[in-house]
C-alpha positions in Angstrom: 255.2 -21.6 -81.6 254.8 -18.0 -80.8 257.7 -16.4 -79.0 256.9 -12.7 -79.5 257.6 -10.4 -76.5 254.5 -8.7 -75.1 254.9 -5.5 -73.0 252.3 -5.0 -70.3 252.3 -1.4 -69.2 250.7 -0.4 -65.9 250.6 3.1 -64.4 250.2 3.0 -60.6 249.4 5.6 -57.9 248.9 4.5 -54.3 247.8 1.0 -55.2 249.5 -0.9 -52.5 246.1 -2.4 -51.3 245.1 -3.6 -54.8 248.1 -4.1 -57.1 248.9 -7.6 -55.8 245.8 -9.0 -57.4 246.7 -7.4 -60.7 250.3 -8.7 -60.6 249.2 -12.1 -59.6 246.9 -12.3 -62.6 249.8 -11.3 -64.9 252.2 -13.9 -63.3 249.5 -16.5 -63.9 249.4 -16.0 -67.7 249.7 -19.1 -69.7 251.8 -17.2 -72.2 255.2 -16.7 -70.7 257.1 -14.3 -72.9 256.1 -11.0 -71.4 257.5 -8.0 -69.6 255.5 -6.0 -67.1 256.4 -2.4 -66.8 255.0 -0.6 -63.8 255.3 3.1 -63.9 254.7 4.8 -60.6 253.1 8.2 -60.6 254.4 9.5 -57.3 252.8 7.1 -54.8 253.1 7.8 -51.1 252.1 4.4 -49.9 253.9 1.0 -50.2 253.3 0.5 -53.9 257.0 0.4 -54.7 257.8 -2.0 -51.8 255.1 -4.4 -53.0 256.2 -4.3 -56.6 259.8 -4.9 -55.6 258.7 -8.1 -53.9 257.5 -9.4 -57.2 260.6 -8.2 -59.0 262.8 -10.3 -56.6 260.7 -13.4 -57.5 260.3 -12.7 -61.2 262.6 -10.5 -63.3 259.9 -10.0 -65.9 258.4 -7.4 -63.6 259.9 -3.9 -63.7 259.4 -0.8 -61.6 260.0 2.7 -62.9 259.1 6.2 -61.6 257.6 8.7 -63.9 260.3 11.3 -64.7 259.9 14.6 -62.9 259.8 16.5 -66.2 256.7 14.6 -67.4 253.2 15.6 -66.5 251.6 14.0 -63.5 249.0 11.4 -64.2 248.3 8.1 -65.8 248.7 9.3 -69.4 252.3 10.3 -68.9 253.0 7.1 -67.1 251.4 5.1 -70.0 253.4 7.0 -72.6 256.7 6.6 -70.6 256.1 2.9 -70.2 255.6 2.6 -73.9 258.9 4.4 -74.5 260.6 1.8 -72.2 258.9 -1.2 -73.8 260.8 -3.7 -75.9 257.8 -5.9 -76.9 256.4 -6.4 -80.4 253.0 -6.2 -78.8 251.6 -3.8 -76.2 248.9 -4.3 -73.6 248.2 -1.3 -71.4 246.6 -2.3 -68.2 245.4 -0.7 -64.9 246.8 -1.3 -61.5 243.5 -2.5 -60.0 242.2 -4.8 -62.7 242.6 -8.5 -63.4 243.6 -10.6 -66.4 242.0 -14.0 -67.1 245.0 -16.5 -67.3 244.6 -17.1 -71.1 244.2 -13.4 -72.2 247.6 -12.8 -73.7 247.8 -16.3 -75.3 244.4 -16.2 -76.9 244.8 -12.6 -78.3 248.4 -13.1 -79.5 247.4 -16.3 -81.3 244.7 -14.3 -83.2 247.1 -11.6 -84.1 250.0 -13.7 -85.2 249.9 -14.6 -88.8 247.0 -12.2 -89.5 246.6 -8.7 -90.8 244.9 -7.5 -87.6 246.7 -4.6 -85.8 244.9 -5.2 -82.6 242.6 -7.6 -80.8 239.8 -6.6 -78.4 238.1 -8.9 -75.9 235.1 -8.7 -73.6 235.4 -7.0 -70.2 233.7 -8.1 -67.0 233.0 -5.4 -64.5 233.2 -6.2 -60.7 233.0 -4.3 -57.5 235.2 -4.7 -54.4 236.1 -8.4 -55.2 236.1 -10.5 -58.3 233.2 -12.6 -57.1 230.9 -9.5 -57.0 230.2 -9.4 -60.7 228.2 -6.4 -62.0 228.1 -7.6 -65.7 229.8 -7.4 -69.1 230.9 -3.9 -70.0 229.4 -4.2 -73.5 228.1 -7.2 -75.4 228.8 -6.0 -78.9 232.4 -5.1 -79.9 231.7 -4.9 -83.7 230.4 -2.1 -85.8 230.3 -1.4 -89.5 231.2 2.2 -88.6 233.5 1.7 -85.6 234.6 5.3 -85.3 231.1 6.7 -85.3 229.9 4.0 -82.9 232.8 4.5 -80.5 232.3 8.3 -80.7 228.7 8.0 -79.5 229.2 5.2 -77.0 227.4 2.5 -79.0 230.8 0.7 -79.1 232.9 0.6 -76.0 236.1 -1.1 -74.8 238.4 -0.1 -71.9 242.1 0.3 -72.0 242.8 -3.2 -70.6 240.9 -5.0 -73.3 243.1 -4.6 -76.5 246.5 -6.0 -77.4 248.2 -3.9 -80.0 251.0 -4.4 -82.6 253.7 -1.9 -81.6 254.5 -1.4 -85.2 251.0 0.0 -85.7 251.1 2.2 -82.6 254.5 3.6 -83.8 252.7 5.1 -86.8 250.4 7.2 -84.6 251.3 10.9 -84.3 250.8 10.7 -80.5 249.5 8.3 -77.9 247.8 9.4 -74.7 247.2 13.1 -74.4 249.1 14.0 -71.2 247.1 17.2 -70.6 243.8 15.3 -70.2 242.7 14.0 -66.7 239.5 12.3 -68.0 238.2 10.8 -71.2 241.8 10.1 -72.3 241.2 6.5 -73.4 238.1 7.6 -75.4 240.1 10.4 -77.1 243.0 8.1 -78.0 240.9 5.1 -79.2 238.7 7.5 -81.2 241.8 8.9 -83.0 242.9 5.3 -83.8 239.5 4.3 -85.2 239.1 7.5 -87.3 242.2 6.6 -89.3 241.8 2.8 -89.1 240.2 1.4 -92.2 240.8 -2.3 -91.6 239.1 -5.0 -89.6 240.3 -5.6 -86.1 240.1 -8.9 -84.2 237.3 -9.5 -81.7 237.2 -12.2 -79.1 233.7 -12.4 -77.8 234.8 -13.8 -74.5 235.6 -12.0 -71.2 239.4 -12.1 -70.7 239.7 -9.1 -68.4 238.0 -8.0 -65.1 237.6 -4.2 -64.5 237.2 -3.0 -61.0 234.5 -0.4 -60.5 235.1 2.2 -57.8 235.5 5.9 -57.4 239.2 6.0 -56.6 240.6 5.5 -60.1 243.9 7.1 -61.2 242.4 9.6 -63.7 239.0 10.4 -62.2 238.5 12.4 -59.1 235.2 13.4 -57.4 234.8 16.9 -58.8 232.2 16.5 -61.6 232.9 20.1 -62.9 236.5 19.3 -63.4 235.7 16.0 -65.1 233.2 17.7 -67.3 235.7 20.3 -68.4 238.1 17.5 -69.4 235.4 15.7 -71.2 234.7 18.8 -73.2 238.4 19.4 -73.8 238.9 15.9 -75.1 236.0 16.4 -77.6 237.4 19.8 -78.7 240.7 18.1 -79.4 239.1 15.3 -81.3 236.9 17.7 -83.3 240.0 19.6 -84.4 241.6 16.3 -85.4 238.7 15.2 -87.6 237.2 18.3 -89.0 239.5 18.8 -92.0 239.3 15.1 -92.9 235.8 14.7 -94.3 234.0 13.6 -91.2 230.7 11.7 -91.7 227.3 13.2 -91.1 227.0 11.1 -87.9 230.2 12.6 -86.6 229.1 16.2 -87.4 225.8 15.6 -85.6 227.5 14.2 -82.6 229.9 17.1 -82.1 227.2 19.7 -82.7 224.9 18.1 -80.3 227.5 17.6 -77.6 228.8 21.1 -77.6 225.3 22.6 -77.7 224.1 20.5 -74.9 227.1 21.4 -72.6 226.6 25.1 -73.5 222.9 24.9 -72.4 223.8 23.1 -69.2 226.4 25.7 -68.3 223.7 28.4 -68.8 221.1 26.5 -66.8 223.5 26.2 -63.8 224.7 29.8 -64.3 228.3 28.9 -65.1 228.4 31.8 -67.5 232.2 31.9 -67.8 232.3 28.3 -69.0 229.4 28.9 -71.3 231.0 31.9 -72.8 234.3 30.0 -73.4 232.3 27.2 -75.1 230.4 29.7 -77.2 233.6 31.3 -78.4 235.3 27.9 -79.0 234.0 25.8 -80.7 230.3 26.8 -81.1 230.7 30.0 -83.1 233.4 28.5 -85.2 231.5 25.2 -85.8 231.5 25.3 -89.6 228.3 23.1 -89.9 226.0 25.4 -87.9 223.9 27.9 -89.9 224.4 31.5 -89.0 220.8 31.8 -87.7 221.6 29.0 -85.1 224.7 30.8 -84.0 222.7 34.0 -83.5 220.2 31.9 -81.4 223.1 30.7 -79.2 224.3 34.3 -78.6 220.7 35.5 -77.9 220.1 32.6 -75.6 223.1 33.4 -73.5 222.2 37.1 -73.3 218.7 36.1 -72.0 220.2 33.8 -69.4 222.7 36.4 -68.2 220.1 39.1 -67.9 217.0 37.2 -66.8 218.4 33.8 -65.6 216.4 31.9 -68.2 216.0 31.5 -71.9 215.1 27.9 -72.6 212.6 28.8 -75.3 215.4 30.0 -77.6 216.7 26.4 -77.7 213.3 24.7 -78.1 213.2 22.1 -80.9 216.9 21.3 -80.6 216.6 17.6 -79.7 219.7 15.4 -79.6 220.5 11.9 -78.6 224.1 11.4 -77.8 226.7 11.4 -75.0 228.8 8.5 -73.7 230.1 9.9 -70.4 
């Protein structure tokens, strides 16, 4: 009989109106040996009051505030919760999503006695209430090249889907990047998959329900700010992989991504952002030929002077992007 402790880590910010459903779904788990660590990110509503009601009824729930010396945001809350955790297994979760009652039991059974370091399940996406189903987040959770597939968006899972061995996570140089406000899950899971050369467990069954709405912890409404963080995440990941023999698919992805964002900035006359992207990483992108770098510079000059220069980039066709 499995008795391993599972640590469920939840960052929360102003979730008083939603967190009850999340905590109810955790309390209803068929597997009983868990701790649920809620880390508040500075809520101004009744989130703490509601969580304390659960703590009075069930000591497996915990409430903690993000330390003032840690960065604001869900990433710092997730990392801090990990530092507090005592479980052999980790399940990060969000404060507005829902677990199917057998999630922990089924995934833990697959991990116990196996060589798998994590188990991933299917995710159902819903809007407003759990009866309003939009669909499955992604049907296929398997790839022969999981890193490349996750990089390009052909393989997707959300933060709530995996359960991880803590002993495996302890070997990572870092967990969630606390400077990122968007694309942080993608950046972290990409780093995991780049170094991971074993099979991981897949349960082709929906065990989690992800709520779709615009008021998530890490995503605001400013598309320019989000785009800047998407780019930053990819810059960081490129620096992480470039000296470790990245595959051809990986090189193509990064070259296409940075070039596309550069062209978009020029098109919408955001020349400062375009110039910064040109300096780093485009001109330093070791896989671009010199002639192409010259074209990038010439294209920017044309846009700045004449407000157009699309012809310079003609013939550069790319298929990519998972935002």
